[in-house]
N, C-alpha and C positions, 0 to 999 in steps of 0.2 A: 431573492438570491442574486448576488452580483454576477455578471457575466464578463468573461475576459475575451477580448477579440484577439485570438492567437495570431492573426495575420498582422496585427499592429504591435504585438507584444514581443519583447526580447526573450521570453521564456521558450526554451527549447527542451523538449523531453524526448529522450531516446526511445525508440520503439520497444527495445528489450525491457526497459524499465516499465513502460506502460503495460506490457504483457505480464510482468511480474506483479505489478500493483493490481491489475484486473484479476489475476489468478488468486491473489490473496483475498480479494473481496468475494469472489465466487466461492472459495473454500470456506470463508467465514460464514457466508450465508447458508451454505450447506450444513456447517457445524452447528449452527444455532437452530436449524430446522427441527421439526418434530422427529424426523428420522435421521438426525445428524449422526455422523460416524467419526470415530477416533482417527480414521484415515485423513480426514480433512484437517485436523489439527497437525498431524504429522506432516502433511503436505505443505502446510503454511510455514513451518519452522525454517526450512532452508531458504525459502523465498524471503522471509522477514530478515534472516541473518545475512543475506547476500550483501556484499560490500556496496553494490549499486543502490540497493534499497536503504541501507543504513546511511549512506552519504546523502540521499534524497531527504530522509527524515531530518537529518542534522541541518541541511540547507533550508528546509521549510520553516525552521525556527518557530516564531510565534503563530504561524498559521495552523499548527498541529497541537493537539493536547499534550501537556507535559506527562511524561511517564512517571508512575509512582516510584518512589525511592525503594530500592531493594536492600 
């Protein structure tokens, strides 16, 4: 797996965005666990829909999977 030296990179990620992305991952992990709960899906929805997260997804471009067409 490639490593990025953030000290030498021009990539800047706001702390609030990191918290939202981390929260999404933790809730997703809980949701798919054996004792997953609908609360975790409900908790992810506003995080995923936040303008900050949506902007990040768009800016990541080819580095993220394409969404299925709806």
